[in-house]
N, C-alpha and C positions, 0 to 999 in steps of 0.2 A: 294387770289382774282383772280386767273387764270394766274398770271404772271409766266413765266418760270424762273427757277433758273439756270443761266448759270455758274455754278461752279462745282468743283469736291466735291461730298459728300461722305465721308467715313463712312460706317455703320458697327460698330463693337460691337453693343449692343446685347448680346446674349439673352436679354429679349425682343428682337424684336422692330421693328418700326411699330406702329399701327396707321393707318390713322383714325383720329377722329376729329370731329368738336369741336371747343372750343369757348368760349365766347370772344369777342373782349376785350382785357384788357385795352383798352383806346386809341388805335391808330387811331380810327375813319376811318378804312378802309371799303371799299364797297365790301362785300363778297357774293358769290352766296349761294343759299340755297339748301337744299336737298342733292342729290347724289354728287353734285359738291362742297359742302361746305368744304370738307376735301380732295379734290383732291390734289395730289402732282405732280407738273409739272417740269420735268427735261429737261433743255436745254443743260446741260453739261454731267457729268458722275456720276453714282451712283455705288460706289464700295462696294460690299458685302464682307467685309474684314475679317469676322470670321465665323466659323461654328456656325449654329443656330442663326445667325444674319439675321433673315428673315424679310420680309415686309408683314404685315397683312393688306389686303385691307379694311376689315371691312365695305364693302358695298360702297366703294369709288374707284375712278379711280387713277391709277398710270400711268402718261402719259410722254412719251419721245418725245421731239420735233425732227425735222429733223436731228439735229446733236447730239441728246441725246443718251447715251449708258448706258447699265448695265454691270458691270464687275464682274468677279470672281464668277459667279453663279454656283451652283451645286445642288445635292440632299440635301446637308446640308446648302445651302445658296440660298434661293428661294423666290418667291412671293406666298402668300397663299390666296386662294379665300374664304376659310371657307365654301366650298361647296355651294356657292351662285353665281348667275349671276348678282347680283346687282352692284358689282364692277368689273372693267376690268383693265387688263394691256393693255395699248394703245401705239401704235407707229405711228408717222407721218413720212411716207416714202417719201424721196425726189425723188425717182425713183425706178429703178429695183435693189434694194439692199436687203440684208438678215438681219433678226432680230430674235433672239431667245427669246421666251417668257418662262422664267423658272418658270412655274406654277405648282401648286398642290392644292388639296382640303384641305390638312393639312400639317403640317411640316413633311418633309422627305417623303411625298407622291408625288414624283417628276414625273410629266407628262407634259413635255414641248412641245411647238409647235414652229416650225420654219416656217416663212412666207417670201416668196420672190414674191412681186407683179410685174405685168407687167408694171405698171406705178405708178406715185406718188399717195398717198392717205393715209388716216388714218385708221388703222385696230385695232379693238377691240377684245380681246380674254379673255375668262374665262373658267373654267372647273368645272364640277360637276359630281356626280355619277348618276346612272339611276334614283334613287328615287327622288333626289332633282330636277333633270332636268325634270322629268315626261315624259321621252322619252326612251324607251327600245325596242329592237327588240323582235319579237314574241317568239324567242327561245334565251333567255339570255345566255344559256350555250355556244352558238356559238360566243358570243361577249366578250367585255371587259366592266367592270363596270365603264366607264368614258365617258363623253360627253363634247366635246369642243364646246363652243358657239363662233362663228367667224363671224363678220360682218364688214363692211367698210362704209366710208362716201359717197362713190360713187361706184356703182357696177362695178366690173372688175374681170379679171382672175388673179390667183396667184398660184404659186407652194406652197404646204403645206407639212410639215412633222410632224407627230404626234408620240410621244413616250409614251409608257405605261409601267407599272410594271407588272411582271408576276403574282403578287398576285391579280390583277384585272381580270384575264382571267377566262372565263367560262370553264367547263370541256371538251367541244367539240371544243374549240378555237384552231386553227392551225396557228402559227405565219407566216409560209411561204405560207399559203393559204388565208391570211386575206386581205381584201380590206378596204380602207377608204370609209365609207358610210355616206350619207347625209340623215337626217330625212326629209321626203318630204310631208307626208300627215298624219295629226292626225286622220282623220276619219277611215283610213284603216291601220294605223300604218305602212306605206310604207317607206322603205329605198331604195335609189338608190345608185349604186356603181360606183366608179371611178377606171379606170385602175391604179394599185398600184404597186410600187416597194418595195420589202422588203429590206431595207437598213441595217438590222442587227436585233438582237434579240430585239423585242419590238419597232422597228423603221420602219415606213411605210411612203412612200412619193407618192403623186399624183401631176401631173403637170397640169397647166392650168385649175384649178378648179374655177368655177364661184362663186364669193363671193358676197352675196347680201348686199344691203345698208339699209335693214329694220331690226332694232335690234330685233323686235318681230316676224319676219318671220320664218316660219317653215323650210325654206331652209338654215338657219344659224346654224344648229346644226350638229355636225359630231362625228362619233365614228368609231369603227372597227368591222367588222363581217367576220367570215370565210365563204367564198362563196362556195357552192356546185354546181356541174354541173346540179343538178336537178332544179336549178333556171333558166336554159336556156328555151327560148321559141322557139320551133321548129315547123314551119308551116307544114301543110299537103297538101297545094296547093299553086301554084304560077302561074301567068298569064303573061309570057314574050311576050307581043305584042307591045312594044314600046310606050305605052301610058303614061309611067312614073309612073304607079301605080302597085306595086307588080310584077315588071319585073324581080326580082332576087330572088333566094332562100336565104332568109335572116334569120339567126339564131340570135335572139336577145340575147345579153350578151356574145357573143363568144369572143369579144375583151378583156374580163376581165380575160381570162385564158392564162397561159404561153405557152401552146402548144396544137394544135389540128390537126386532120387528118380526111379528108372527102373522102369517096369513094361512087360513084353512079353506080348502075348497072341497066340494063333493066330486063324485065321479064324472059329472058333466061339466066340471070346471067352474061351477057357480060358487061364489064366495059365501061362506057360512059364518066366518069369524075373522076378526082382524084386531090386532092390538100392537101398539107401540110401547116398548118397554114392558113386555108381558110379565104378569105377576103370578104365573102358574095357577090361574084360577078359571080356566075354561073347563066346563063340565058338560058341554054338548047339549045345553037346554033346547028342547023342541026338535031335536034331530032324531032320526031313526037310527037303529043299529046298523052298522056296516063299516065300510072302509072309506076313510077320508084322506086327503093329501095335504101336507103342510109345506110351507116355505118359511124357513127360519133364518133370519139374517142377524149377524152378530158383528159388532165392532169390538175388536180385541183391545184397542186403545181409543182414547177419546176422539181423535181425529183420523183414525185409521180407515183402511178400506173395509167395505162390507165383506164378510165371509158368509156364504149362503149354503144352507143345507136343505135338501128336498127329499122327502120320502113319504111314507104312508103311516097313518095311525088308525087302528081298528077300535071302534066304539062298541062295546058289548055291555048291556045293562045286567043281564043275568046269564050265567053259564047254564047250559042245558045238559 
């Protein structure tokens, strides 16, 4: 009936704990219907005390209150979504604390998420594969076949870490070159990328990610995609005239790569600007209008080969 259980629950049943609605046996309690009818609300602790003693959501929510904890989770002791977003693992955060969501679409298919919000709030998480989620990158071989659905009761930023299994990786996926990506637009199948730290094999973290409060919103779905430097948007013209519009040579997506190097020369080959790990802040000070030539070098992974782009950039201060 929505009441939180403020006790230690020890789960050692290797045939699993399955959330399921049952008929009131005569206690005359007032119970919610639908998705919430079999929700389990933990205010104390849930101890997963044996291998294969999993919790099967079965389309319902497993919710931990502000003091609630889940203990002894692992790839052998986890919460199973059954490849559905109908049921969620839910945590009510009292503030900037950390909680591990030990989730997977099936038993021993362990793909946990760790969330650390900037402030108090309730966060809902589930996980599916591409097919069940209906959301996949245009080149699935560059991604992993898992999509985390993450939303909150009030929009805010949070640090998130997502862990996947090597068996889910596409043939072109690079662990050290992967980014946490947000599904942004169904019409164009657009994914946007967050600056990402590779914390270990299969473990990736992004800080200060905006988490939406709309459970059906497109911005609430996350996966991982290996990002190539070909995704950069390099302009061919900029207008540094102080009007606040296009005043700098801005390469979109540059902040997503671990190392960059930019060199600008004039038509005679004389260097006029140089920057290591360029910050999109060149405004052509002291230079005449005209065409200049850039060499932009990118490392797609921390120790990877340099990828080099060469072309021209036109500097115009005022259109005539």
